[in-house]
MIVEX-834348 format. One record per residue: residue number from 1; x, y, z of N, C-alpha, C, O, CB in turn. Coordinates in Angstrom, 2 decimals. Each point is the difference from the previous one (the first is absolute). Glycine has a CB too. Layout:
+-----+---------+---------+---------+---------+---------+---------+---------+---------+---------+---------+---------+---------+---------+---------+---------+
:   n :    n_xx :    n_yy :    n_zz :   ca_xx :   ca_yy :   ca_zz :    c_xx :    c_yy :    c_zz :    o_xx :    o_yy :    o_zz :   cb_xx :   cb_yy :   cb_zz :
+-----+---------+---------+---------+---------+---------+---------+---------+---------+---------+---------+---------+---------+---------+---------+---------+
: NUM :       X :       Y :       Z :       X :       Y :       Z :       X :       Y :       Z :       X :       Y :       Z :       X :       Y :       Z :
...
+-----+---------+---------+---------+---------+---------+---------+---------+---------+---------+---------+---------+---------+---------+---------+---------+
# end
This chain:
+-----+---------+---------+---------+---------+---------+---------+---------+---------+---------+---------+---------+---------+---------+---------+---------+
:   n :    n_xx :    n_yy :    n_zz :   ca_xx :   ca_yy :   ca_zz :    c_xx :    c_yy :    c_zz :    o_xx :    o_yy :    o_zz :   cb_xx :   cb_yy :   cb_zz :
+-----+---------+---------+---------+---------+---------+---------+---------+---------+---------+---------+---------+---------+---------+---------+---------+
:   1 :   -9.00 :   -5.31 :  -10.07 :    1.08 :    0.36 :   -0.91 :    0.01 :    1.51 :   -0.27 :    1.05 :    0.62 :   -0.06 :   -1.19 :   -2.90 :   -0.98 :
:   2 :   -1.05 :    2.84 :    0.88 :   -0.11 :    1.44 :   -0.25 :    0.59 :    0.80 :    1.15 :    0.66 :    1.02 :   -0.21 :   -2.72 :   -1.42 :   -1.15 :
:   3 :    1.84 :   -0.07 :    2.59 :    0.51 :    0.71 :    1.17 :    1.51 :   -0.11 :    0.10 :    0.66 :    0.94 :    0.44 :   -2.82 :   -1.37 :    0.73 :
:   4 :    2.72 :   -0.69 :   -1.58 :    1.45 :   -0.15 :    0.00 :    0.61 :    0.96 :   -1.01 :    1.02 :    0.64 :    0.28 :   -1.23 :   -3.06 :    0.40 :
:   5 :   -0.40 :    2.52 :   -1.84 :    0.48 :    0.94 :   -1.01 :   -0.08 :    1.43 :    0.51 :    0.90 :    0.81 :   -0.26 :   -1.62 :   -2.39 :   -1.55 :
:   6 :   -0.35 :    1.91 :    2.53 :   -0.13 :    1.33 :    0.58 :    1.11 :    0.26 :    1.01 :    0.60 :    1.07 :   -0.01 :   -3.08 :   -1.17 :   -0.33 :
:   7 :    2.76 :   -0.88 :    1.20 :    1.06 :    0.17 :    1.00 :    1.35 :    0.18 :   -0.67 :    0.80 :    0.82 :    0.44 :   -2.11 :   -2.22 :    1.18 :
:   8 :    1.57 :    0.65 :   -2.68 :    1.26 :    0.17 :   -0.73 :    0.07 :    1.39 :   -0.63 :    1.05 :    0.64 :    0.04 :   -0.97 :   -3.11 :   -0.51 :
:   9 :   -1.18 :    2.94 :   -0.09 :   -0.02 :    1.33 :   -0.63 :    0.24 :    1.10 :    1.03 :    0.77 :    0.93 :   -0.25 :   -2.35 :   -1.79 :   -1.49 :
:  10 :    0.94 :    0.75 :    2.89 :    0.20 :    1.02 :    1.04 :    1.44 :   -0.07 :    0.52 :    0.61 :    1.04 :    0.26 :   -3.06 :   -1.16 :    0.39 :
:  11 :    2.98 :   -1.08 :   -0.50 :    1.39 :   -0.13 :    0.43 :    0.96 :    0.56 :   -1.05 :    1.06 :    0.51 :    0.35 :   -1.69 :   -2.53 :    1.00 :
:  12 :    0.26 :    1.93 :   -2.62 :    0.82 :    0.61 :   -1.05 :    0.03 :    1.52 :    0.17 :    1.03 :    0.64 :   -0.22 :   -1.61 :   -2.53 :   -1.36 :
:  13 :   -0.55 :    2.45 :    1.96 :   -0.06 :    1.45 :    0.26 :    0.87 :    0.35 :    1.20 :    0.72 :    1.00 :   -0.03 :   -3.05 :   -0.88 :   -0.93 :
:  14 :    2.26 :   -0.92 :    2.02 :    0.85 :    0.24 :    1.18 :    1.47 :   -0.04 :   -0.41 :    0.77 :    0.87 :    0.40 :   -2.53 :   -1.89 :    1.12 :
:  15 :    2.15 :    0.01 :   -2.29 :    1.39 :   -0.11 :   -0.46 :    0.39 :    1.20 :   -0.85 :    1.10 :    0.54 :    0.16 :   -1.28 :   -3.04 :   -0.10 :
:  16 :   -0.70 :    2.91 :   -0.96 :    0.28 :    1.15 :   -0.86 :    0.22 :    1.26 :    0.83 :    0.94 :    0.76 :   -0.24 :   -2.30 :   -1.80 :   -1.59 :
:  17 :    0.50 :    1.25 :    2.81 :    0.13 :    1.19 :    0.87 :    1.32 :   -0.06 :    0.75 :    0.71 :    1.00 :    0.09 :   -3.22 :   -0.85 :    0.15 :
:  18 :    2.84 :   -1.32 :    0.32 :    1.25 :   -0.13 :    0.76 :    1.21 :    0.26 :   -0.90 :    0.92 :    0.72 :    0.40 :   -2.03 :   -2.39 :    1.12 :
:  19 :    1.11 :    1.10 :   -2.70 :    1.13 :    0.19 :   -0.91 :    0.08 :    1.45 :   -0.47 :    1.09 :    0.55 :   -0.13 :   -1.29 :   -2.93 :   -0.62 :
:  20 :   -0.94 :    2.98 :    0.49 :   -0.03 :    1.41 :   -0.41 :    0.49 :    0.91 :    1.13 :    0.60 :    1.04 :   -0.26 :   -2.51 :   -1.55 :   -1.28 :
:  21 :    1.65 :    0.09 :    2.78 :    0.42 :    0.79 :    1.17 :    1.47 :   -0.20 :    0.34 :    0.51 :    0.63 :    0.93 :   -2.83 :   -0.78 :   -0.07 :
:  22 :    3.01 :   -0.72 :   -1.60 :    1.44 :   -0.13 :    0.21 :    0.50 :   -1.33 :    0.52 :    1.20 :   -0.16 :    0.22 :   -1.28 :    2.51 :    0.18 :
:  23 :   -0.81 :   -3.31 :   -0.20 :    0.47 :   -1.32 :    0.40 :    0.82 :   -0.58 :   -1.15 :   -0.36 :    0.14 :   -1.17 :   -1.67 :   -0.51 :    2.69 :
:  24 :    3.13 :   -0.27 :   -1.17 :    0.90 :   -0.55 :   -1.01 :   -0.67 :   -1.10 :   -0.82 :   -0.63 :   -0.90 :    0.56 :    2.56 :    1.45 :    0.93 :
:  25 :   -1.79 :   -0.48 :   -2.81 :   -0.53 :   -1.08 :   -0.84 :    0.72 :   -1.32 :    0.25 :   -0.47 :   -1.05 :   -0.42 :   -0.12 :    2.76 :   -1.31 :
:  26 :    1.73 :   -1.66 :    2.42 :    0.73 :   -1.23 :    0.34 :   -0.71 :   -0.80 :    1.09 :    0.33 :   -1.16 :    0.23 :    1.79 :    2.30 :   -0.86 :
:  27 :   -3.10 :   -0.52 :    1.29 :   -0.73 :   -0.70 :    1.05 :   -0.96 :   -0.99 :   -0.65 :   -1.00 :    0.40 :   -0.60 :    1.19 :    1.59 :    2.18 :
:  28 :    0.11 :   -3.26 :   -1.46 :   -0.73 :   -1.05 :   -0.70 :   -1.45 :   -0.16 :    0.41 :   -0.81 :   -0.46 :   -0.81 :    2.94 :   -0.65 :    0.60 :
:  29 :   -2.48 :    1.48 :    1.44 :   -1.37 :   -0.18 :    0.47 :   -1.02 :    0.83 :   -0.74 :   -1.20 :   -0.29 :    0.04 :    2.15 :   -0.21 :    2.13 :
:  30 :   -0.49 :    1.53 :   -2.86 :   -0.93 :    0.87 :   -0.72 :    0.01 :   -0.26 :   -1.51 :   -0.48 :    0.82 :   -0.77 :    0.81 :    0.89 :    2.54 :
:  31 :    0.21 :   -2.85 :   -2.17 :   -0.08 :   -0.38 :   -1.41 :   -1.30 :   -0.77 :   -0.22 :   -0.51 :   -0.66 :    0.90 :    3.06 :    0.56 :   -1.11 :
:  32 :   -3.08 :    0.21 :   -0.99 :   -1.29 :   -0.64 :   -0.29 :   -0.01 :   -1.50 :    0.28 :   -0.96 :   -0.49 :    0.60 :    0.60 :    2.24 :   -2.33 :
:  33 :    1.37 :   -2.50 :    1.33 :   -0.06 :   -1.44 :    0.31 :   -0.04 :   -0.29 :    1.50 :   -0.68 :   -0.92 :    0.44 :    1.93 :    0.50 :   -2.55 :
:  34 :   -0.54 :    1.22 :    2.89 :    0.04 :   -0.24 :    1.45 :   -1.35 :    0.32 :    0.64 :   -0.58 :   -0.85 :    0.68 :    3.03 :    1.38 :   -0.66 :
:  35 :   -2.96 :    0.68 :   -0.22 :   -1.25 :    0.34 :    0.69 :   -1.20 :   -0.73 :   -0.58 :   -0.95 :   -0.31 :    0.73 :    1.91 :    2.54 :   -0.21 :
:  36 :   -0.95 :   -2.53 :   -1.82 :   -1.13 :   -0.73 :   -0.58 :   -0.06 :   -1.43 :    0.55 :   -1.06 :   -0.47 :    0.40 :    1.22 :    1.87 :   -2.49 :
:  37 :    0.98 :   -2.07 :    2.10 :    0.00 :   -1.38 :    0.50 :   -0.32 :   -0.06 :    1.48 :   -0.74 :   -0.88 :    0.43 :    2.42 :    0.27 :   -2.17 :
:  38 :   -1.15 :    1.53 :    2.52 :   -0.28 :   -0.01 :    1.44 :   -1.45 :    0.41 :    0.29 :   -0.58 :   -0.46 :    0.98 :    3.00 :    0.98 :   -0.54 :
:  39 :   -3.00 :    0.33 :   -1.27 :   -1.41 :    0.35 :    0.16 :   -0.87 :   -1.24 :   -0.24 :   -0.95 :   -0.25 :    0.74 :    1.41 :    2.63 :   -1.48 :
:  40 :   -0.13 :   -3.14 :   -0.30 :   -0.74 :   -1.22 :   -0.28 :    0.14 :   -0.99 :    1.15 :   -0.99 :   -0.57 :    0.46 :    1.33 :    0.91 :   -2.93 :
:  41 :    0.88 :   -0.54 :    2.94 :    0.23 :   -0.92 :    1.12 :   -0.78 :    0.46 :    1.23 :   -0.64 :   -0.81 :    0.67 :    2.94 :    0.26 :   -1.56 :
:  42 :   -2.27 :    1.84 :    1.17 :   -0.72 :    0.54 :    1.16 :   -1.50 :   -0.17 :   -0.11 :   -0.65 :   -0.36 :    0.98 :    2.47 :    1.99 :   -0.70 :
:  43 :   -2.36 :   -1.39 :   -1.46 :   -1.45 :   -0.14 :   -0.20 :   -0.42 :   -1.47 :    0.14 :   -1.03 :   -0.29 :    0.62 :    1.04 :    2.30 :   -2.14 :
:  44 :    0.76 :   -2.92 :    0.96 :   -0.34 :   -1.43 :    0.08 :    0.15 :   -0.50 :    1.43 :   -0.88 :   -0.69 :    0.51 :    1.62 :    0.37 :   -2.90 :
:  45 :    0.36 :    0.66 :    3.03 :    0.21 :   -0.43 :    1.39 :   -1.08 :    0.58 :    0.91 :   -0.49 :   -0.68 :    0.90 :    2.97 :    0.52 :   -1.32 :
:  46 :   -2.84 :    1.41 :    0.18 :   -1.06 :    0.62 :    0.78 :   -1.33 :   -0.72 :   -0.17 :   -0.72 :   -0.20 :    0.97 :    1.90 :    2.36 :   -1.19 :
:  47 :   -1.50 :   -2.53 :   -1.01 :   -1.25 :   -0.71 :   -0.26 :   -0.02 :   -1.36 :    0.70 :   -1.01 :   -0.40 :    0.58 :    0.82 :    1.57 :   -2.81 :
:  48 :    1.31 :   -1.87 :    2.18 :    0.08 :   -1.30 :    0.67 :   -0.21 :    0.18 :    1.51 :   -0.77 :   -0.74 :    0.61 :    2.35 :   -0.12 :   -2.39 :
:  49 :   -0.89 :    1.82 :    2.36 :   -0.18 :    0.26 :    1.43 :   -1.41 :    0.43 :    0.33 :   -0.58 :   -0.45 :    0.99 :    2.95 :    1.08 :   -0.86 :
:  50 :   -2.93 :    0.23 :   -0.96 :   -1.38 :    0.48 :    0.19 :   -0.98 :   -1.16 :    0.01 :   -0.84 :   -0.11 :    0.90 :    1.44 :    2.27 :   -2.02 :
:  51 :   -0.47 :   -3.04 :    0.12 :   -0.93 :   -1.13 :   -0.10 :    0.19 :   -0.98 :    1.16 :   -0.98 :   -0.55 :    0.51 :    1.00 :    0.80 :   -3.01 :
:  52 :    1.22 :   -0.48 :    2.92 :    0.22 :   -0.88 :    1.14 :   -0.68 :    0.54 :    1.25 :   -0.66 :   -0.74 :    0.73 :    2.85 :    0.02 :   -1.73 :
:  53 :   -2.01 :    2.00 :    1.25 :   -0.64 :    0.61 :    1.17 :   -1.51 :    0.02 :   -0.16 :   -0.73 :   -0.33 :    0.94 :    2.77 :    1.75 :   -0.55 :
:  54 :   -2.52 :   -1.04 :   -1.57 :   -1.44 :    0.10 :   -0.23 :   -0.72 :   -1.34 :    0.15 :   -1.15 :   -0.05 :    0.43 :    1.60 :    1.95 :   -1.97 :
:  55 :    0.22 :   -2.98 :    1.19 :   -0.66 :   -1.30 :    0.04 :    0.26 :   -0.79 :    1.28 :   -0.72 :   -0.95 :    0.30 :    0.90 :    0.92 :   -2.76 :
:  56 :    0.83 :    0.41 :    3.21 :    0.36 :   -0.81 :    1.17 :   -0.16 :    0.70 :    1.34 :    0.09 :   -0.64 :    1.05 :    1.47 :   -0.51 :   -2.52 :
:  57 :   -1.81 :    2.44 :    1.44 :   -0.13 :    0.74 :    1.24 :   -1.45 :    0.00 :    0.48 :   -0.93 :    0.02 :   -0.81 :    2.88 :    1.42 :    0.16 :
:  58 :   -2.14 :   -1.46 :    1.95 :   -1.36 :    0.11 :    0.55 :   -0.56 :    1.39 :   -0.20 :   -1.21 :    0.18 :   -0.17 :    1.76 :   -1.93 :    1.87 :
:  59 :    0.33 :    2.74 :   -1.69 :   -0.41 :    1.38 :   -0.20 :    0.94 :    0.63 :   -1.04 :    0.93 :    0.72 :    0.36 :   -1.84 :   -0.54 :    2.04 :
:  60 :    0.68 :   -0.47 :   -3.69 :    0.93 :    0.46 :   -1.03 :    0.15 :    1.52 :   -0.06 :    1.10 :    0.50 :   -0.25 :   -1.70 :   -2.52 :   -1.02 :
:  61 :   -0.48 :    2.74 :    1.49 :    0.09 :    1.46 :   -0.08 :    0.99 :    0.54 :    1.03 :    0.84 :    0.83 :   -0.31 :   -3.22 :   -0.73 :   -0.51 :
:  62 :    2.27 :   -0.59 :    2.05 :    0.91 :    0.43 :    1.06 :    1.43 :   -0.46 :   -0.29 :    0.95 :    0.77 :    0.15 :   -2.84 :   -0.85 :    1.51 :
:  63 :    2.03 :   -1.17 :   -2.08 :    1.33 :   -0.53 :   -0.30 :    0.67 :    0.80 :   -1.13 :    1.19 :    0.31 :    0.08 :   -1.95 :   -2.60 :    0.66 :
:  64 :    0.00 :    2.60 :   -1.78 :    0.57 :    0.77 :   -1.10 :    0.30 :    1.43 :    0.40 :    0.97 :    0.60 :   -0.48 :   -2.22 :   -2.03 :   -1.11 :
:  65 :    0.42 :    2.00 :    2.49 :    0.26 :    1.37 :    0.44 :    1.29 :    0.09 :    0.82 :    0.57 :    1.08 :    0.16 :   -3.04 :   -0.64 :   -0.16 :
:  66 :    2.91 :   -1.56 :    0.51 :    1.29 :   -0.05 :    0.71 :    1.11 :   -0.40 :   -0.96 :    1.08 :    0.60 :    0.00 :   -2.25 :   -1.19 :    2.16 :
:  67 :    0.93 :   -0.42 :   -2.98 :    1.03 :   -0.55 :   -0.88 :    0.46 :    0.99 :   -1.07 :    1.20 :    0.11 :   -0.26 :   -2.17 :   -2.35 :    0.67 :
:  68 :    0.05 :    2.95 :   -1.03 :    0.37 :    0.88 :   -1.11 :    0.97 :    1.09 :    0.46 :    1.06 :    0.15 :   -0.61 :   -3.28 :   -0.60 :   -0.47 :
:  69 :    1.91 :    1.21 :    2.13 :    0.98 :    1.01 :    0.43 :    1.30 :   -0.62 :    0.50 :    1.08 :    0.56 :   -0.20 :   -2.98 :    0.93 :    0.79 :
:  70 :    1.81 :   -2.65 :    0.07 :    1.21 :   -0.65 :    0.50 :    0.91 :   -0.42 :   -1.15 :    1.22 :    0.19 :    0.06 :   -2.50 :   -0.99 :    1.95 :
:  71 :    0.69 :    0.23 :   -3.05 :    0.80 :   -0.41 :   -1.16 :    0.59 :    1.22 :   -0.70 :    1.15 :   -0.03 :   -0.45 :   -2.60 :   -2.01 :    0.16 :
:  72 :    0.69 :    3.11 :    0.19 :    0.53 :    1.22 :   -0.61 :    1.20 :    0.51 :    0.79 :    1.04 :    0.32 :   -0.59 :   -3.33 :    0.26 :   -0.27 :
:  73 :    2.16 :   -0.51 :    2.17 :    1.12 :    0.47 :    0.83 :    1.21 :   -0.93 :   -0.16 :    1.13 :    0.46 :   -0.12 :   -2.76 :    0.56 :    1.77 :
:  74 :    1.38 :   -2.32 :   -1.64 :    1.10 :   -0.96 :   -0.19 :    0.66 :    0.14 :   -1.37 :    1.19 :   -0.26 :   -0.15 :   -2.36 :   -1.30 :    1.70 :
:  75 :    0.40 :    1.98 :   -2.54 :    0.57 :    0.17 :   -1.34 :    1.02 :    1.13 :   -0.05 :    0.81 :    0.08 :   -0.92 :   -2.93 :   -0.96 :   -0.05 :
:  76 :    2.08 :    1.76 :    1.96 :    0.97 :    1.10 :    0.06 :    1.35 :   -0.44 :    0.55 :    0.99 :    0.71 :   -0.15 :   -2.88 :    0.87 :    0.44 :
:  77 :    1.95 :   -2.74 :    0.36 :    1.26 :   -0.46 :    0.61 :    1.12 :   -0.10 :   -1.03 :    1.09 :    0.53 :    0.25 :   -2.42 :   -1.79 :    1.46 :
:  78 :    1.13 :    0.61 :   -2.87 :    1.09 :   -0.02 :   -0.98 :    0.40 :    1.40 :   -0.46 :    1.17 :    0.26 :   -0.25 :   -1.97 :   -2.50 :   -0.49 :
:  79 :   -0.19 :    3.13 :    0.63 :    0.31 :    1.37 :   -0.41 :    0.88 :    0.69 :    1.05 :    0.97 :    0.68 :   -0.34 :   -3.14 :   -0.56 :   -0.93 :
:  80 :    1.83 :   -0.31 :    2.52 :    0.78 :    0.60 :    1.08 :    1.42 :   -0.57 :    0.01 :    0.97 :    0.73 :    0.15 :   -3.07 :   -0.40 :    1.22 :
:  81 :    2.21 :   -1.64 :   -1.55 :    1.32 :   -0.62 :   -0.08 :    0.78 :    0.53 :   -1.20 :    1.20 :    0.26 :    0.10 :   -2.10 :   -2.33 :    1.01 :
:  82 :    0.23 :    2.22 :   -2.22 :    0.65 :    0.54 :   -1.20 :    0.49 :    1.42 :    0.23 :    1.11 :    0.34 :   -0.38 :   -2.57 :   -1.80 :   -1.03 :
:  83 :    0.64 :    2.27 :    2.04 :    0.40 :    1.39 :    0.29 :    1.16 :    0.03 :    0.98 :    0.90 :    0.84 :   -0.11 :   -3.25 :   -0.07 :   -0.31 :
:  84 :    2.34 :   -1.67 :    1.38 :    1.03 :   -0.02 :    1.03 :    1.30 :   -0.60 :   -0.52 :    1.07 :    0.58 :    0.20 :   -2.86 :   -0.77 :    1.53 :
:  85 :    1.71 :   -0.95 :   -2.38 :    1.19 :   -0.73 :   -0.42 :    0.48 :    0.38 :   -1.40 :    1.16 :   -0.24 :   -0.34 :   -1.91 :   -1.62 :    1.79 :
:  86 :   -0.12 :    2.44 :   -2.24 :    0.29 :    0.45 :   -1.36 :    0.75 :   -1.06 :   -0.80 :    1.07 :    0.26 :   -0.54 :   -1.02 :    2.09 :    1.37 :
:  87 :   -0.63 :   -3.54 :   -0.89 :    0.64 :   -1.10 :   -0.71 :   -0.32 :   -0.03 :   -1.49 :    0.42 :   -0.91 :   -0.71 :   -0.51 :   -0.36 :    2.82 :
:  88 :   -0.64 :    2.27 :   -2.58 :   -0.26 :    0.15 :   -1.44 :    0.51 :    1.37 :   -0.43 :   -0.16 :    0.98 :    0.73 :   -1.88 :   -2.51 :   -0.64 :
:  89 :    2.65 :    1.61 :   -1.28 :    0.43 :    1.31 :   -0.48 :   -1.19 :    0.95 :   -0.14 :   -1.07 :   -0.39 :   -0.47 :    2.98 :   -0.70 :   -0.75 :
:  90 :   -1.72 :    2.33 :    1.65 :   -1.03 :    1.02 :   -0.13 :   -1.08 :   -0.05 :    1.06 :   -1.02 :    0.67 :   -0.13 :    1.46 :   -0.74 :   -2.25 :
:  91 :   -0.23 :   -0.72 :    3.44 :   -1.02 :   -0.15 :    1.05 :    0.02 :    1.19 :    0.95 :    0.35 :   -0.12 :    1.17 :   -0.15 :   -2.38 :   -1.32 :
:  92 :   -0.58 :    3.64 :   -0.38 :   -0.09 :    1.22 :    0.80 :   -1.35 :    0.03 :    0.73 :   -0.91 :   -0.74 :   -0.37 :    2.45 :    1.98 :   -1.26 :
:  93 :   -1.67 :   -0.40 :    2.64 :   -1.31 :    0.10 :    0.67 :   -1.16 :    0.29 :   -0.97 :   -1.05 :   -0.62 :    0.14 :    2.26 :    1.41 :    1.88 :
:  94 :   -1.07 :    0.12 :   -2.98 :   -1.14 :    0.20 :   -0.93 :   -0.31 :   -1.25 :   -0.84 :   -1.17 :   -0.26 :   -0.28 :    1.78 :    2.67 :    0.19 :
:  95 :    0.40 :   -3.16 :   -0.30 :   -0.23 :   -1.21 :   -0.78 :   -0.76 :   -1.03 :    0.83 :   -0.95 :   -0.62 :   -0.48 :    3.04 :    1.05 :   -0.85 :
:  96 :   -1.66 :   -0.60 :    2.57 :   -0.65 :   -0.98 :    0.87 :   -1.41 :    0.47 :    0.37 :   -0.91 :   -0.82 :    0.12 :    3.15 :    0.12 :    0.78 :
:  97 :   -2.42 :    1.99 :   -0.73 :   -1.34 :    0.54 :    0.26 :   -0.94 :   -0.32 :   -1.17 :   -1.17 :   -0.32 :    0.21 :    2.17 :    2.17 :    1.21 :
:  98 :   -0.50 :   -1.75 :   -2.63 :   -0.82 :   -0.34 :   -1.17 :   -0.44 :   -1.46 :    0.06 :   -1.14 :   -0.32 :   -0.33 :    2.36 :    2.06 :   -1.05 :
:  99 :   -0.32 :   -2.63 :    1.79 :   -0.39 :   -1.41 :    0.14 :   -1.09 :   -0.16 :    1.06 :   -0.96 :   -0.74 :   -0.20 :    3.27 :    0.04 :   -0.50 :
: 100 :   -2.16 :    1.40 :    1.82 :   -1.00 :   -0.09 :    1.06 :   -1.36 :    0.52 :   -0.49 :   -1.04 :   -0.58 :    0.32 :    2.85 :    0.87 :    1.41 :
: 101 :   -1.79 :    0.77 :   -2.51 :   -1.25 :    0.52 :   -0.58 :   -0.63 :   -1.05 :   -0.91 :   -1.22 :   -0.15 :   -0.04 :    2.11 :    2.52 :    0.17 :
: 102 :   -0.06 :   -3.10 :   -0.87 :   -0.52 :   -1.06 :   -0.87 :   -0.70 :   -1.09 :    0.81 :   -0.99 :   -0.56 :   -0.47 :    2.83 :    1.04 :   -1.17 :
: 103 :   -1.35 :   -0.78 :    2.83 :   -0.67 :   -0.99 :    0.85 :   -1.39 :    0.50 :    0.37 :   -0.97 :   -0.76 :   -0.02 :    3.20 :   -0.02 :    0.93 :
: 104 :   -2.32 :    2.05 :   -0.57 :   -1.30 :    0.57 :    0.37 :   -0.93 :   -0.02 :   -1.21 :   -1.19 :   -0.28 :    0.14 :    2.28 :    1.76 :    1.60 :
: 105 :   -0.56 :   -1.18 :   -2.92 :   -0.80 :   -0.03 :   -1.23 :   -0.60 :   -1.39 :   -0.20 :   -1.20 :   -0.14 :   -0.29 :    2.66 :    1.92 :   -0.74 :
: 106 :   -0.64 :   -2.81 :    1.17 :   -0.49 :   -1.36 :   -0.21 :   -1.12 :   -0.33 :    0.98 :   -1.02 :   -0.56 :   -0.39 :    3.29 :   -0.13 :   -0.45 :
: 107 :   -2.08 :    1.03 :    2.10 :   -1.04 :   -0.28 :    1.00 :   -1.26 :    0.80 :   -0.30 :   -1.11 :   -0.52 :    0.08 :    2.88 :    0.04 :    1.65 :
: 108 :   -1.60 :    1.75 :   -2.08 :   -1.16 :    0.86 :   -0.26 :   -0.83 :   -0.49 :   -1.20 :   -1.21 :    0.20 :   -0.04 :    2.50 :    1.73 :    0.98 :
: 109 :   -0.64 :   -2.57 :   -1.89 :   -0.73 :   -0.53 :   -1.15 :   -0.46 :   -1.43 :    0.25 :   -1.10 :   -0.38 :   -0.40 :    2.44 :    1.86 :   -1.10 :
: 110 :   -0.51 :   -2.27 :    2.17 :   -0.31 :   -1.41 :    0.22 :   -1.18 :   -0.21 :    0.93 :   -0.87 :   -0.82 :   -0.30 :    3.26 :    0.32 :   -0.08 :
: 111 :   -2.44 :    1.20 :    1.49 :   -1.05 :   -0.27 :    0.99 :   -1.41 :    0.20 :   -0.59 :   -0.83 :   -0.89 :    0.16 :    2.41 :    1.61 :    1.64 :
: 112 :   -1.87 :    0.39 :   -2.47 :   -1.34 :    0.09 :   -0.61 :   -0.25 :   -1.09 :   -1.06 :   -1.12 :   -0.49 :   -0.13 :    1.19 :    2.96 :    0.56 :
: 113 :    0.98 :   -2.84 :   -1.17 :   -0.15 :   -1.06 :   -0.99 :   -0.30 :   -1.33 :    0.68 :   -0.85 :   -0.77 :   -0.47 :    2.42 :    1.98 :   -1.07 :
: 114 :   -0.89 :   -1.49 :    2.64 :   -0.25 :   -1.25 :    0.73 :   -1.41 :   -0.02 :    0.59 :   -0.67 :   -1.03 :   -0.01 :    3.13 :    0.87 :    0.54 :
: 115 :   -2.89 :    1.30 :   -0.02 :   -1.37 :    0.08 :    0.55 :   -1.01 :   -0.30 :   -1.10 :   -0.92 :   -0.79 :    0.20 :    1.66 :    2.49 :    1.53 :
: 116 :   -0.56 :   -1.07 :   -2.87 :   -0.92 :   -0.22 :   -1.12 :    0.03 :   -1.45 :   -0.47 :   -1.05 :   -0.60 :   -0.23 :    1.39 :    2.98 :   -0.47 :
: 117 :    0.84 :   -2.94 :    0.57 :    0.11 :   -1.39 :   -0.45 :   -0.59 :   -0.95 :    1.03 :   -0.62 :   -1.01 :   -0.37 :    2.68 :    1.60 :   -0.94 :
: 118 :   -1.89 :   -0.29 :    2.58 :   -0.56 :   -0.86 :    1.05 :   -1.52 :    0.03 :   -0.04 :   -0.64 :   -1.03 :    0.19 :    2.67 :    1.45 :    1.24 :
: 119 :   -2.60 :    0.75 :   -1.67 :   -1.46 :    0.10 :   -0.12 :   -0.50 :   -0.81 :   -1.18 :   -1.03 :   -0.67 :    0.09 :    1.09 :    2.94 :    0.94 :
: 120 :    0.68 :   -2.22 :   -2.13 :   -0.39 :   -0.77 :   -1.18 :    0.05 :   -1.49 :    0.29 :   -0.88 :   -0.75 :   -0.42 :    1.74 :    2.57 :   -1.06 :
: 121 :    0.18 :   -2.26 :    2.19 :    0.10 :   -1.42 :    0.36 :   -1.14 :   -0.42 :    0.91 :   -0.54 :   -1.09 :   -0.13 :    3.03 :    1.22 :   -0.11 :
: 122 :   -2.85 :    0.75 :    1.18 :   -1.09 :   -0.31 :    0.91 :   -1.32 :   -0.11 :   -0.74 :   -0.79 :   -0.91 :    0.27 :    2.01 :    2.09 :    1.56 :
: 123 :   -1.47 :   -0.28 :   -2.77 :   -1.24 :   -0.05 :   -0.80 :   -0.05 :   -1.28 :   -0.83 :   -1.06 :   -0.59 :   -0.15 :    1.01 :    3.10 :    0.05 :
: 124 :    1.20 :   -2.93 :   -0.44 :    0.02 :   -1.23 :   -0.80 :   -0.28 :   -1.21 :    0.87 :   -0.67 :   -0.94 :   -0.44 :    2.31 :    2.00 :   -1.14 :
: 125 :   -1.14 :   -1.05 :    2.80 :   -0.20 :   -1.10 :    0.92 :   -1.48 :   -0.11 :    0.40 :   -0.54 :   -1.10 :    0.11 :    2.90 :    1.38 :    0.73 :
: 126 :   -2.99 :    0.87 :   -0.62 :   -1.40 :    0.02 :    0.41 :   -0.91 :   -0.43 :   -1.13 :   -0.98 :   -0.72 :    0.21 :    1.50 :    2.55 :    1.41 :
: 127 :   -0.20 :   -1.39 :   -2.84 :   -0.87 :   -0.27 :   -1.16 :   -0.02 :   -1.42 :   -0.43 :   -0.69 :   -0.34 :   -0.96 :    1.13 :    2.58 :    0.25 :
+-----+---------+---------+---------+---------+---------+---------+---------+---------+---------+---------+---------+---------+---------+---------+---------+
# end
């Protein structure tokens, strides 16, 4: 939970910087309800995927070293579509770049948290 709050806080800073730099406040992706809820969804979905790979793969370290970057790259697809199709008001390149940075923030905070939590689960299982 602490790590999710950290990711939301850092994403709030990203949104603040983007808005201060001139991104339109009409761009809904940079509102607190939007980025906070999507950060929570991303962290939970990431944990579920992490645990599935960690518990079912023959070589979880290798599988995760492939899955994490692949999922991050795939997370940019909606951003690219948004930048290209501009189906949301205010979806300028800087606004969409801020969303992409938020994806990197979530991964950068989530992966160490997942590693730590996985170690704790392993210690509990052994004990």
